[in-house]
C-alpha angles and dihedrals in degrees: 000000000000112000129148128186118188139172122189148113127284110249091206140355112294115265110227127191132168125234119238123244138069095314112034112214123203115238117193121194123189143148123240119206104213116190115232116239096246131042124228120267089262090057097252115139116235128205141194116229107217124191114226134189127196129185137203119344092001090055091049091049092050091047092051101043111023129077139170112300097020118130115240133184117204143166127205143116136284117247126184129201145155141218139177113250126218090270090058095251120135112240122198120211136198119189137165111237106214117230098166134010138176144170113279098195139029121278090245092053092048092050087063089061097058140017105281130169123256120287117265116269094241093064113096127210120320099310094086096228126127121245112246112215118241116264096029095100094102091056095056114101096218105057 
């Protein structure tokens, strides 16, 4: 069995490219900084920086909604590979191929981790819900 579950923060915005051919497929590459369970003796937190790759709809979702500093939870599988670089040396790779991903914190919390624009005017208070104008109750489909 090959199953990986990770939660961490993106170290930079995802890099998305599209494959060539008849049906172009989105390929998103990003690095997730995953805190280690225990801190060092001096109290500093350490992290592992794990390369991740997503394809298709998952890649498009990541490109649209995730930015540097946002916390992401994902599951997938580890895949190893190798290639020969321009200097003729063989390079070995290990990546997590994303099968599922989701937000691991609220939008408000993630906005504190990077420079985001102001919240929309229709959001009230800190609960994140829109204000519904008075007298619109009869138009709502779930009364």
